[in-house]
All heavy atoms as TSV, in Angstrom:
chain	resi	resn	atom	element	x	y	z
A	1	MET	N	N	36.595	198.718	-130.332
A	1	MET	CA	C	35.852	197.599	-129.925
A	1	MET	C	C	34.846	198.071	-128.754
A	1	MET	O	O	35.337	198.641	-127.855
A	1	MET	CB	C	36.749	196.510	-129.409
A	1	MET	CG	C	36.030	195.263	-128.854
A	1	MET	SD	S	37.190	194.023	-128.397
A	1	MET	CE	C	36.722	192.770	-129.585
A	2	PRO	N	N	33.578	197.690	-128.831
A	2	PRO	CA	C	32.692	198.085	-127.849
A	2	PRO	C	C	32.964	197.406	-126.559
A	2	PRO	O	O	33.483	196.204	-126.488
A	2	PRO	CB	C	31.286	197.682	-128.312
A	2	PRO	CG	C	31.482	196.940	-129.635
A	2	PRO	CD	C	32.972	196.933	-129.986
A	3	THR	N	N	32.535	197.981	-125.372
A	3	THR	CA	C	32.731	197.307	-124.182
A	3	THR	C	C	31.688	196.230	-123.919
A	3	THR	O	O	30.689	196.152	-124.710
A	3	THR	CB	C	32.548	198.356	-123.012
A	3	THR	OG1	O	31.171	198.731	-123.020
A	3	THR	CG2	C	33.544	199.549	-123.096
A	4	LEU	N	N	31.909	195.343	-122.995
A	4	LEU	CA	C	30.907	194.277	-122.745
A	4	LEU	C	C	29.615	194.896	-122.376
A	4	LEU	O	O	28.564	194.374	-122.837
A	4	LEU	CB	C	31.432	193.393	-121.618
A	4	LEU	CG	C	30.470	192.186	-121.203
A	4	LEU	CD1	C	30.101	191.347	-122.304
A	4	LEU	CD2	C	31.121	191.461	-120.014
A	5	GLN	N	N	29.615	195.963	-121.594
A	5	GLN	CA	C	28.339	196.556	-121.153
A	5	GLN	C	C	27.648	197.091	-122.391
A	5	GLN	O	O	26.422	197.007	-122.460
A	5	GLN	CB	C	28.509	197.604	-120.065
A	5	GLN	CG	C	27.228	198.171	-119.610
A	5	GLN	CD	C	26.412	197.033	-118.940
A	5	GLN	OE1	O	26.904	196.347	-118.020
A	5	GLN	NE2	N	25.145	196.861	-119.365
A	6	ALA	N	N	28.309	197.663	-123.249
A	6	ALA	CA	C	27.705	198.196	-124.525
A	6	ALA	C	C	27.058	197.085	-125.331
A	6	ALA	O	O	25.930	197.289	-125.883
A	6	ALA	CB	C	28.688	198.983	-125.388
A	7	LEU	N	N	27.712	195.979	-125.428
A	7	LEU	CA	C	27.111	194.831	-126.143
A	7	LEU	C	C	25.889	194.302	-125.411
A	7	LEU	O	O	24.904	193.897	-126.012
A	7	LEU	CB	C	28.211	193.689	-126.332
A	7	LEU	CG	C	29.372	194.032	-127.222
A	7	LEU	CD1	C	30.433	192.962	-127.110
A	7	LEU	CD2	C	28.879	194.222	-128.658
A	8	LEU	N	N	25.960	194.207	-124.069
A	8	LEU	CA	C	24.828	193.662	-123.285
A	8	LEU	C	C	23.684	194.533	-123.403
A	8	LEU	O	O	22.497	194.123	-123.425
A	8	LEU	CB	C	25.233	193.508	-121.784
A	8	LEU	CG	C	26.266	192.430	-121.534
A	8	LEU	CD1	C	26.740	192.471	-120.059
A	8	LEU	CD2	C	25.696	191.049	-121.787
A	9	ASP	N	N	23.918	195.851	-123.541
A	9	ASP	CA	C	22.804	196.855	-123.671
A	9	ASP	C	C	22.034	196.711	-124.948
A	9	ASP	O	O	20.913	197.131	-125.076
A	9	ASP	CB	C	23.288	198.266	-123.558
A	9	ASP	CG	C	23.739	198.579	-122.130
A	9	ASP	OD1	O	23.430	197.907	-121.176
A	9	ASP	OD2	O	24.536	199.622	-121.954
A	10	THR	N	N	22.656	195.963	-125.934
A	10	THR	CA	C	21.990	195.703	-127.338
A	10	THR	C	C	21.165	194.416	-127.321
A	10	THR	O	O	20.425	194.301	-128.334
A	10	THR	CB	C	22.962	195.766	-128.358
A	10	THR	OG1	O	23.796	194.579	-128.278
A	10	THR	CG2	C	23.829	197.053	-128.391
A	11	LEU	N	N	21.228	193.620	-126.376
A	11	LEU	CA	C	20.583	192.307	-126.366
A	11	LEU	C	C	19.026	192.504	-126.197
A	11	LEU	O	O	18.702	193.318	-125.302
A	11	LEU	CB	C	21.065	191.394	-125.256
A	11	LEU	CG	C	22.492	190.954	-125.511
A	11	LEU	CD1	C	22.960	190.123	-124.259
A	11	LEU	CD2	C	22.729	190.121	-126.767
A	12	PRO	N	N	18.201	191.827	-126.898
A	12	PRO	CA	C	16.798	192.020	-126.785
A	12	PRO	C	C	16.223	191.312	-125.567
A	12	PRO	O	O	15.193	191.713	-124.939
A	12	PRO	CB	C	16.208	191.286	-127.984
A	12	PRO	CG	C	17.309	190.314	-128.468
A	12	PRO	CD	C	18.618	190.970	-128.039
A	13	ARG	N	N	16.939	190.310	-124.997
A	13	ARG	CA	C	16.458	189.690	-123.787
A	13	ARG	C	C	17.639	188.950	-123.175
A	13	ARG	O	O	18.517	188.506	-123.855
A	13	ARG	CB	C	15.300	188.734	-123.997
A	13	ARG	CG	C	15.634	187.570	-124.897
A	13	ARG	CD	C	14.429	186.736	-125.053
A	13	ARG	NE	N	14.822	185.545	-125.815
A	13	ARG	CZ	C	14.371	185.194	-126.939
A	13	ARG	NH1	N	13.512	185.836	-127.587
A	13	ARG	NH2	N	14.807	184.061	-127.491
A	14	PRO	N	N	17.624	188.598	-121.919
A	14	PRO	CA	C	18.638	187.823	-121.198
A	14	PRO	C	C	18.648	186.442	-121.745
A	14	PRO	O	O	17.619	185.949	-122.197
A	14	PRO	CB	C	18.330	187.877	-119.807
A	14	PRO	CG	C	17.256	188.886	-119.560
A	14	PRO	CD	C	16.589	189.057	-120.893
A	15	GLY	N	N	19.791	185.776	-121.595
A	15	GLY	CA	C	19.935	184.446	-122.075
A	15	GLY	C	C	20.424	183.588	-120.954
A	15	GLY	O	O	20.775	184.124	-119.839
A	16	THR	N	N	20.496	182.266	-121.126
A	16	THR	CA	C	21.011	181.352	-120.063
A	16	THR	C	C	22.062	180.462	-120.761
A	16	THR	O	O	21.950	180.144	-121.973
A	16	THR	CB	C	19.849	180.528	-119.378
A	16	THR	OG1	O	19.167	179.748	-120.477
A	16	THR	CG2	C	18.894	181.360	-118.708
A	17	VAL	N	N	22.975	179.918	-120.003
A	17	VAL	CA	C	23.826	178.974	-120.429
A	17	VAL	C	C	23.284	177.564	-120.118
A	17	VAL	O	O	23.103	177.329	-118.869
A	17	VAL	CB	C	25.301	179.094	-119.911
A	17	VAL	CG1	C	26.182	177.993	-120.342
A	17	VAL	CG2	C	25.823	180.477	-120.328
A	18	ASP	N	N	22.947	176.775	-121.072
A	18	ASP	CA	C	22.415	175.468	-120.802
A	18	ASP	C	C	23.376	174.299	-120.782
A	18	ASP	O	O	23.187	173.258	-120.307
A	18	ASP	CB	C	21.281	175.144	-121.838
A	18	ASP	CG	C	20.130	176.031	-121.703
A	18	ASP	OD1	O	19.767	176.455	-120.649
A	18	ASP	OD2	O	19.567	176.368	-122.747
A	19	TRP	N	N	24.525	174.501	-121.529
A	19	TRP	CA	C	25.496	173.514	-121.652
A	19	TRP	C	C	26.802	174.102	-121.992
A	19	TRP	O	O	26.957	175.134	-122.685
A	19	TRP	CB	C	25.045	172.532	-122.826
A	19	TRP	CG	C	25.900	171.396	-123.001
A	19	TRP	CD1	C	25.902	170.178	-122.383
A	19	TRP	CD2	C	26.997	171.229	-124.017
A	19	TRP	NE1	N	26.828	169.322	-122.849
A	19	TRP	CE2	C	27.446	169.954	-123.911
A	19	TRP	CE3	C	27.538	172.023	-124.995
A	19	TRP	CZ2	C	28.554	169.496	-124.691
A	19	TRP	CZ3	C	28.495	171.600	-125.775
A	19	TRP	CH2	C	29.074	170.299	-125.629
A	20	ILE	N	N	27.957	173.591	-121.425
A	20	ILE	CA	C	29.206	174.023	-121.742
A	20	ILE	C	C	30.100	172.888	-122.191
A	20	ILE	O	O	30.132	171.830	-121.493
A	20	ILE	CB	C	30.025	174.635	-120.465
A	20	ILE	CG1	C	29.113	175.777	-119.921
A	20	ILE	CG2	C	31.349	175.191	-120.818
A	20	ILE	CD1	C	29.532	176.317	-118.528
A	21	GLY	N	N	30.717	173.054	-123.345
A	21	GLY	CA	C	31.628	172.035	-123.841
A	21	GLY	C	C	32.999	172.633	-124.111
A	21	GLY	O	O	33.077	173.722	-124.694
A	22	VAL	N	N	33.981	171.922	-123.887
A	22	VAL	CA	C	35.407	172.394	-124.061
A	22	VAL	C	C	36.170	171.317	-124.834
A	22	VAL	O	O	35.889	170.133	-124.723
A	22	VAL	CB	C	36.069	172.868	-122.807
A	22	VAL	CG1	C	35.367	173.952	-122.135
A	22	VAL	CG2	C	36.296	171.648	-121.872
A	23	ARG	N	N	37.147	171.833	-125.580
A	23	ARG	CA	C	37.981	170.858	-126.231
A	23	ARG	C	C	39.443	171.118	-125.562
A	23	ARG	O	O	39.975	172.216	-125.589
A	23	ARG	CB	C	38.240	171.208	-127.691
A	23	ARG	CG	C	37.124	170.845	-128.580
A	23	ARG	CD	C	37.432	171.148	-130.045
A	23	ARG	NE	N	36.194	171.080	-130.869
A	23	ARG	CZ	C	35.751	170.010	-131.431
A	23	ARG	NH1	N	36.416	168.846	-131.306
A	23	ARG	NH2	N	34.646	170.077	-132.153
A	24	PRO	N	N	40.031	170.147	-124.923
A	24	PRO	CA	C	41.292	170.326	-124.279
A	24	PRO	C	C	42.490	170.584	-125.214
A	24	PRO	O	O	43.481	171.152	-124.885
A	24	PRO	CB	C	41.517	169.061	-123.463
A	24	PRO	CG	C	40.636	168.031	-124.119
A	24	PRO	CD	C	39.487	168.820	-124.760
A	25	ALA	N	N	42.334	170.131	-126.476
A	25	ALA	CA	C	43.335	170.303	-127.487
A	25	ALA	C	C	42.597	170.354	-128.846
A	25	ALA	O	O	41.469	169.956	-129.059
A	25	ALA	CB	C	44.310	169.162	-127.454
A	26	ARG	N	N	43.398	170.819	-129.904
A	26	ARG	CA	C	42.823	170.855	-131.193
A	26	ARG	C	C	42.358	169.467	-131.746
A	26	ARG	O	O	43.133	168.496	-131.516
A	26	ARG	CB	C	43.902	171.444	-132.171
A	26	ARG	CG	C	43.467	171.424	-133.605
A	26	ARG	CD	C	44.505	172.082	-134.432
A	26	ARG	NE	N	44.136	173.424	-134.574
A	26	ARG	CZ	C	44.543	174.310	-135.412
A	26	ARG	NH1	N	45.463	173.947	-136.331
A	26	ARG	NH2	N	44.158	175.525	-135.467
A	27	GLU	N	N	41.245	169.409	-132.235
A	27	GLU	CA	C	40.600	168.138	-132.813
A	27	GLU	C	C	40.348	167.096	-131.714
A	27	GLU	O	O	40.012	165.987	-132.089
A	27	GLU	CB	C	41.471	167.564	-133.912
A	27	GLU	CG	C	41.592	168.549	-135.118
A	27	GLU	CD	C	42.372	167.958	-136.284
A	27	GLU	OE1	O	42.464	166.719	-136.393
A	27	GLU	OE2	O	42.837	168.807	-137.107
A	28	ALA	N	N	40.485	167.478	-130.515
A	28	ALA	CA	C	40.048	166.570	-129.377
A	28	ALA	C	C	38.556	166.483	-129.260
A	28	ALA	O	O	37.865	167.370	-129.739
A	28	ALA	CB	C	40.646	166.986	-128.030
A	29	GLU	N	N	38.085	165.421	-128.655
A	29	GLU	CA	C	36.658	165.313	-128.454
A	29	GLU	C	C	36.207	166.506	-127.475
A	29	GLU	O	O	36.924	166.879	-126.582
A	29	GLU	CB	C	36.306	163.998	-127.719
A	29	GLU	CG	C	36.519	162.759	-128.626
A	29	GLU	CD	C	35.499	162.747	-129.751
A	29	GLU	OE1	O	34.300	163.019	-129.477
A	29	GLU	OE2	O	35.806	162.299	-130.829
A	30	VAL	N	N	34.963	166.955	-127.741
A	30	VAL	CA	C	34.356	167.947	-126.821
A	30	VAL	C	C	33.937	167.251	-125.587
A	30	VAL	O	O	33.332	166.147	-125.556
A	30	VAL	CB	C	33.150	168.564	-127.461
A	30	VAL	CG1	C	32.522	169.531	-126.542
A	30	VAL	CG2	C	33.528	169.331	-128.782
A	31	THR	N	N	34.322	167.902	-124.438
A	31	THR	CA	C	33.999	167.349	-123.150
A	31	THR	C	C	33.009	168.286	-122.413
A	31	THR	O	O	33.246	169.511	-122.419
A	31	THR	CB	C	35.301	167.267	-122.225
A	31	THR	OG1	O	36.195	166.432	-122.887
A	31	THR	CG2	C	34.951	166.647	-120.821
A	32	ALA	N	N	31.928	167.792	-121.941
A	32	ALA	CA	C	30.911	168.600	-121.191
A	32	ALA	C	C	31.440	168.887	-119.846
A	32	ALA	O	O	32.027	167.989	-119.079
A	32	ALA	CB	C	29.613	167.873	-121.105
A	33	VAL	N	N	31.329	170.120	-119.382
A	33	VAL	CA	C	31.793	170.629	-118.074
A	33	VAL	C	C	30.694	171.405	-117.398
A	33	VAL	O	O	29.764	171.841	-118.168
A	33	VAL	CB	C	33.029	171.312	-118.058
A	33	VAL	CG1	C	34.246	170.406	-118.558
A	33	VAL	CG2	C	32.941	172.565	-118.928
A	34	VAL	N	N	30.659	171.550	-116.082
A	34	VAL	CA	C	29.519	172.295	-115.456
A	34	VAL	C	C	30.021	173.775	-115.280
A	34	VAL	O	O	29.186	174.649	-114.995
A	34	VAL	CB	C	29.125	171.693	-114.150
A	34	VAL	CG1	C	28.499	170.360	-114.342
A	34	VAL	CG2	C	30.310	171.552	-113.164
A	35	ARG	N	N	31.334	174.000	-115.362
A	35	ARG	CA	C	31.720	175.433	-115.217
A	35	ARG	C	C	33.122	175.603	-115.888
A	35	ARG	O	O	33.912	174.624	-116.029
A	35	ARG	CB	C	31.780	175.847	-113.765
A	35	ARG	CG	C	33.058	175.740	-113.051
A	35	ARG	CD	C	33.051	176.184	-111.653
A	35	ARG	NE	N	34.217	177.151	-111.487
A	35	ARG	CZ	C	34.524	177.697	-110.401
A	35	ARG	NH1	N	33.810	177.490	-109.344
A	35	ARG	NH2	N	35.669	178.462	-110.367
A	36	VAL	N	N	33.411	176.826	-116.315
A	36	VAL	CA	C	34.783	177.141	-116.827
A	36	VAL	C	C	35.167	178.478	-116.141
A	36	VAL	O	O	34.309	179.300	-115.813
A	36	VAL	CB	C	34.870	177.364	-118.339
A	36	VAL	CG1	C	34.537	175.970	-118.959
A	36	VAL	CG2	C	33.869	178.358	-118.853
A	37	ASP	N	N	36.461	178.775	-116.074
A	37	ASP	CA	C	36.975	180.080	-115.690
A	37	ASP	C	C	37.337	180.802	-116.917
A	37	ASP	O	O	38.118	180.216	-117.825
A	37	ASP	CB	C	38.239	179.912	-114.746
A	37	ASP	CG	C	37.842	179.302	-113.495
A	37	ASP	OD1	O	36.814	179.691	-112.900
A	37	ASP	OD2	O	38.557	178.462	-112.993
A	38	ALA	N	N	36.773	181.988	-117.148
A	38	ALA	CA	C	37.108	182.713	-118.366
A	38	ALA	C	C	37.802	184.051	-117.960
A	38	ALA	O	O	37.521	184.593	-116.906
A	38	ALA	CB	C	35.745	183.137	-119.051
A	39	LYS	N	N	38.744	184.455	-118.758
A	39	LYS	CA	C	39.440	185.637	-118.615
A	39	LYS	C	C	39.031	186.712	-119.603
A	39	LYS	O	O	39.032	186.467	-120.774
A	39	LYS	CB	C	40.974	185.401	-118.791
A	39	LYS	CG	C	41.579	184.499	-117.847
A	39	LYS	CD	C	43.037	184.348	-118.094
A	39	LYS	CE	C	43.752	183.482	-117.070
A	39	LYS	NZ	N	45.127	183.296	-117.286
A	40	ALA	N	N	38.587	187.824	-119.133
A	40	ALA	CA	C	38.159	188.861	-120.039
A	40	ALA	C	C	39.263	189.237	-120.952
A	40	ALA	O	O	40.378	189.421	-120.595
A	40	ALA	CB	C	37.711	190.127	-119.221
A	41	GLY	N	N	38.885	189.310	-122.222
A	41	GLY	CA	C	39.828	189.747	-123.225
A	41	GLY	C	C	40.722	188.559	-123.776
A	41	GLY	O	O	41.457	188.804	-124.819
A	42	SER	N	N	40.687	187.412	-123.236
A	42	SER	CA	C	41.521	186.311	-123.722
A	42	SER	C	C	40.869	184.942	-123.844
A	42	SER	O	O	41.269	184.171	-124.641
A	42	SER	CB	C	42.781	186.140	-122.937
A	42	SER	OG	O	42.482	185.742	-121.694
A	43	GLY	N	N	39.769	184.752	-123.185
A	43	GLY	CA	C	38.993	183.447	-123.353
A	43	GLY	C	C	39.129	182.551	-122.101
A	43	GLY	O	O	39.348	183.007	-121.019
A	44	ARG	N	N	38.954	181.296	-122.327
A	44	ARG	CA	C	38.851	180.286	-121.238
A	44	ARG	C	C	40.198	180.172	-120.647
A	44	ARG	O	O	41.182	179.814	-121.344
A	44	ARG	CB	C	38.315	179.010	-121.799
A	44	ARG	CG	C	38.122	177.920	-120.743
A	44	ARG	CD	C	37.519	176.723	-121.270
A	44	ARG	NE	N	38.245	176.043	-122.419
A	44	ARG	CZ	C	39.225	175.169	-122.251
A	44	ARG	NH1	N	39.592	174.861	-121.137
A	44	ARG	NH2	N	39.730	174.734	-123.418
A	45	ALA	N	N	40.257	180.174	-119.348
A	45	ALA	CA	C	41.513	179.908	-118.602
A	45	ALA	C	C	41.868	178.427	-118.857
A	45	ALA	O	O	41.064	177.519	-118.810
A	45	ALA	CB	C	41.330	180.180	-117.105
A	46	GLY	N	N	43.150	178.245	-119.227
A	46	GLY	CA	C	43.746	176.882	-119.520
A	46	GLY	C	C	43.538	176.418	-120.876
A	46	GLY	O	O	44.115	175.463	-121.307
A	47	ASP	N	N	42.806	177.284	-121.778
A	47	ASP	CA	C	42.771	176.942	-123.199
A	47	ASP	C	C	44.055	177.252	-123.832
A	47	ASP	O	O	44.633	178.339	-123.798
A	47	ASP	CB	C	41.683	177.741	-123.738
A	47	ASP	CG	C	41.341	177.473	-125.292
A	47	ASP	OD1	O	42.291	176.920	-125.944
A	47	ASP	OD2	O	40.323	177.795	-125.725
A	48	PRO	N	N	44.663	176.271	-124.521
A	48	PRO	CA	C	45.994	176.509	-125.162
A	48	PRO	C	C	45.928	177.562	-126.246
A	48	PRO	O	O	46.982	178.156	-126.602
A	48	PRO	CB	C	46.367	175.132	-125.687
A	48	PRO	CG	C	45.108	174.343	-125.755
A	48	PRO	CD	C	44.280	174.902	-124.743
A	49	TYR	N	N	44.801	177.843	-126.773
A	49	TYR	CA	C	44.651	178.849	-127.835
A	49	TYR	C	C	44.133	180.195	-127.326
A	49	TYR	O	O	44.074	181.178	-128.072
A	49	TYR	CB	C	43.709	178.408	-128.952
A	49	TYR	CG	C	44.187	177.084	-129.573
A	49	TYR	CD1	C	43.661	175.873	-129.206
A	49	TYR	CD2	C	45.278	177.118	-130.392
A	49	TYR	CE1	C	44.139	174.703	-129.675
A	49	TYR	CE2	C	45.765	175.921	-130.998
A	49	TYR	CZ	C	45.173	174.709	-130.637
A	49	TYR	OH	O	45.663	173.522	-131.079
A	50	ALA	N	N	43.902	180.308	-126.011
A	50	ALA	CA	C	43.388	181.610	-125.477
A	50	ALA	C	C	44.553	182.557	-125.417
A	50	ALA	O	O	45.604	182.281	-124.943
A	50	ALA	CB	C	42.810	181.367	-124.140
A	51	ARG	N	N	44.354	183.740	-125.959
A	51	ARG	CA	C	45.447	184.815	-125.865
A	51	ARG	C	C	44.742	186.096	-126.118
A	51	ARG	O	O	43.721	186.271	-126.806
A	51	ARG	CB	C	46.456	184.510	-126.933
A	51	ARG	CG	C	45.987	184.632	-128.392
A	51	ARG	CD	C	47.194	184.265	-129.351
A	51	ARG	NE	N	46.708	184.455	-130.597
A	51	ARG	CZ	C	45.942	183.511	-131.315
A	51	ARG	NH1	N	45.455	182.504	-130.709
A	51	ARG	NH2	N	45.662	183.730	-132.618
A	52	PRO	N	N	45.271	187.146	-125.520
A	52	PRO	CA	C	44.661	188.483	-125.643
A	52	PRO	C	C	44.637	188.898	-127.091
A	52	PRO	O	O	45.576	188.598	-127.882
A	52	PRO	CB	C	45.663	189.364	-124.944
A	52	PRO	CG	C	46.333	188.510	-123.883
A	52	PRO	CD	C	46.427	187.120	-124.580
A	53	GLY	N	N	43.461	189.365	-127.634
A	53	GLY	CA	C	43.312	189.755	-128.924
A	53	GLY	C	C	43.110	188.687	-129.971
A	53	GLY	O	O	43.074	188.900	-131.087
A	54	GLY	N	N	42.970	187.415	-129.452
A	54	GLY	CA	C	42.715	186.305	-130.309
A	54	GLY	C	C	41.434	186.452	-131.111
A	54	GLY	O	O	40.496	187.141	-130.766
A	55	LYS	N	N	41.343	185.804	-132.305
A	55	LYS	CA	C	40.193	185.903	-133.202
A	55	LYS	C	C	38.936	185.297	-132.502
A	55	LYS	O	O	37.888	185.862	-132.643
A	55	LYS	CB	C	40.407	185.101	-134.522
A	55	LYS	CG	C	41.304	185.778	-135.495
A	55	LYS	CD	C	41.300	184.985	-136.745
A	55	LYS	CE	C	42.356	185.394	-137.673
A	55	LYS	NZ	N	42.387	184.519	-138.919
A	56	ARG	N	N	39.056	184.252	-131.844
A	56	ARG	CA	C	37.862	183.508	-131.311
A	56	ARG	C	C	38.223	183.157	-129.925
A	56	ARG	O	O	38.883	182.208	-129.726
A	56	ARG	CB	C	37.518	182.362	-132.122
A	56	ARG	CG	C	36.247	181.675	-131.691
A	56	ARG	CD	C	35.757	180.645	-132.516
A	56	ARG	NE	N	36.768	180.031	-133.432
A	56	ARG	CZ	C	36.524	179.349	-134.395
A	56	ARG	NH1	N	35.335	179.148	-134.856
A	56	ARG	NH2	N	37.509	178.889	-135.172
A	57	GLN	N	N	37.657	183.882	-128.972
A	57	GLN	CA	C	37.996	183.630	-127.600
A	57	GLN	C	C	36.995	182.546	-127.052
A	57	GLN	O	O	37.356	181.770	-126.168
A	57	GLN	CB	C	38.067	184.905	-126.735
A	57	GLN	CG	C	39.136	185.661	-127.243
A	57	GLN	CD	C	39.067	187.099	-126.697
A	57	GLN	OE1	O	38.211	187.449	-125.972
A	57	GLN	NE2	N	39.943	187.950	-127.038
A	58	MET	N	N	35.709	182.640	-127.464
A	58	MET	CA	C	34.704	181.701	-127.043
A	58	MET	C	C	33.686	181.725	-128.189
A	58	MET	O	O	33.483	182.701	-128.866
A	58	MET	CB	C	34.039	182.082	-125.791
A	58	MET	CG	C	34.856	181.685	-124.610
A	58	MET	SD	S	33.874	181.788	-123.156
A	58	MET	CE	C	35.102	181.613	-121.951
A	59	THR	N	N	33.024	180.579	-128.345
A	59	THR	CA	C	31.973	180.530	-129.371
A	59	THR	C	C	30.654	180.220	-128.577
A	59	THR	O	O	30.643	179.356	-127.789
A	59	THR	CB	C	32.148	179.325	-130.293
A	59	THR	OG1	O	33.480	179.551	-130.994
A	59	THR	CG2	C	31.137	179.172	-131.340
A	60	LEU	N	N	29.728	181.103	-128.827
A	60	LEU	CA	C	28.389	180.867	-128.189
A	60	LEU	C	C	27.411	180.462	-129.278
A	60	LEU	O	O	27.365	181.059	-130.372
A	60	LEU	CB	C	27.837	182.158	-127.643
A	60	LEU	CG	C	28.781	182.768	-126.479
A	60	LEU	CD1	C	28.220	184.118	-126.024
A	60	LEU	CD2	C	28.915	181.799	-125.300
A	61	ILE	N	N	26.639	179.424	-129.017
A	61	ILE	CA	C	25.695	178.925	-130.112
A	61	ILE	C	C	24.263	178.924	-129.400
A	61	ILE	O	O	24.091	178.305	-128.398
A	61	ILE	CB	C	26.133	177.516	-130.533
A	61	ILE	CG1	C	27.494	177.498	-131.056
A	61	ILE	CG2	C	25.077	176.979	-131.566
A	61	ILE	CD1	C	28.024	176.163	-131.391
A	62	GLN	N	N	23.331	179.461	-130.211
A	62	GLN	CA	C	21.905	179.475	-129.702
A	62	GLN	C	C	21.469	178.041	-129.643
A	62	GLN	O	O	21.780	177.303	-130.634
A	62	GLN	CB	C	21.110	180.334	-130.567
A	62	GLN	CG	C	21.389	181.777	-130.461
A	62	GLN	CD	C	20.525	182.540	-131.589
A	62	GLN	OE1	O	20.900	182.662	-132.691
A	62	GLN	NE2	N	19.257	182.902	-131.170
A	63	ALA	N	N	20.688	177.726	-128.732
A	63	ALA	CA	C	20.040	176.395	-128.660
A	63	ALA	C	C	19.205	176.095	-129.884
A	63	ALA	O	O	19.242	174.957	-130.307
A	63	ALA	CB	C	19.187	176.267	-127.443
A	64	GLU	N	N	18.569	177.124	-130.398
A	64	GLU	CA	C	17.779	176.853	-131.639
A	64	GLU	C	C	18.617	176.365	-132.775
A	64	GLU	O	O	18.242	175.646	-133.616
A	64	GLU	CB	C	17.046	178.194	-132.061
A	64	GLU	CG	C	16.061	178.628	-131.088
A	64	GLU	CD	C	16.605	179.646	-130.020
A	64	GLU	OE1	O	17.881	179.737	-129.993
A	64	GLU	OE2	O	15.843	180.219	-129.300
A	65	GLN	N	N	19.925	176.922	-132.895
A	65	GLN	CA	C	20.817	176.539	-133.975
A	65	GLN	C	C	21.458	175.191	-133.735
A	65	GLN	O	O	21.840	174.558	-134.582
A	65	GLN	CB	C	21.830	177.619	-134.065
A	65	GLN	CG	C	21.270	179.018	-134.434
A	65	GLN	CD	C	20.495	179.005	-135.759
A	65	GLN	OE1	O	20.949	178.321	-136.691
A	65	GLN	NE2	N	19.416	179.672	-135.748
A	66	SER	N	N	21.640	174.787	-132.471
A	66	SER	CA	C	22.271	173.620	-132.198
A	66	SER	C	C	21.442	172.294	-132.180
A	66	SER	O	O	21.981	171.208	-132.118
A	66	SER	CB	C	22.963	173.679	-130.724
A	66	SER	OG	O	22.008	173.694	-129.779
A	67	GLY	N	N	20.094	172.514	-132.296
A	67	GLY	CA	C	19.199	171.361	-132.200
A	67	GLY	C	C	18.982	170.864	-130.789
A	67	GLY	O	O	18.357	169.792	-130.647
A	68	ARG	N	N	19.476	171.639	-129.775
A	68	ARG	CA	C	19.272	171.161	-128.420
A	68	ARG	C	C	17.844	171.561	-127.816
A	68	ARG	O	O	17.637	171.239	-126.763
A	68	ARG	CB	C	20.371	171.782	-127.588
A	68	ARG	CG	C	21.730	171.203	-127.939
A	68	ARG	CD	C	22.762	171.726	-127.028
A	68	ARG	NE	N	22.518	171.357	-125.628
A	68	ARG	CZ	C	22.978	170.234	-125.056
A	68	ARG	NH1	N	23.486	169.209	-125.777
A	68	ARG	NH2	N	22.716	169.986	-123.754
A	69	LEU	N	N	17.052	172.170	-128.583
A	69	LEU	CA	C	15.654	172.597	-128.092
A	69	LEU	C	C	14.694	171.462	-128.588
A	69	LEU	O	O	14.690	170.835	-129.504
A	69	LEU	CB	C	15.245	173.835	-128.701
A	69	LEU	CG	C	15.636	175.075	-127.951
A	69	LEU	CD1	C	15.111	176.356	-128.640
A	69	LEU	CD2	C	15.252	175.065	-126.527
């Protein structure tokens, strides 16, 4: 698995985080928050599904894809 720096080196340009939404539990409503604590290699701190080596630690969606532009 590539390092975070190796992945960042492949990005064509920097991005920004415009919105953060979290689900406190499976199938719960998404709640907007202004910040989250993330743990490298496992995901969002406090997420009941965050675990080292998990399939999906966080999902990033481009604004163009979300319709937020």
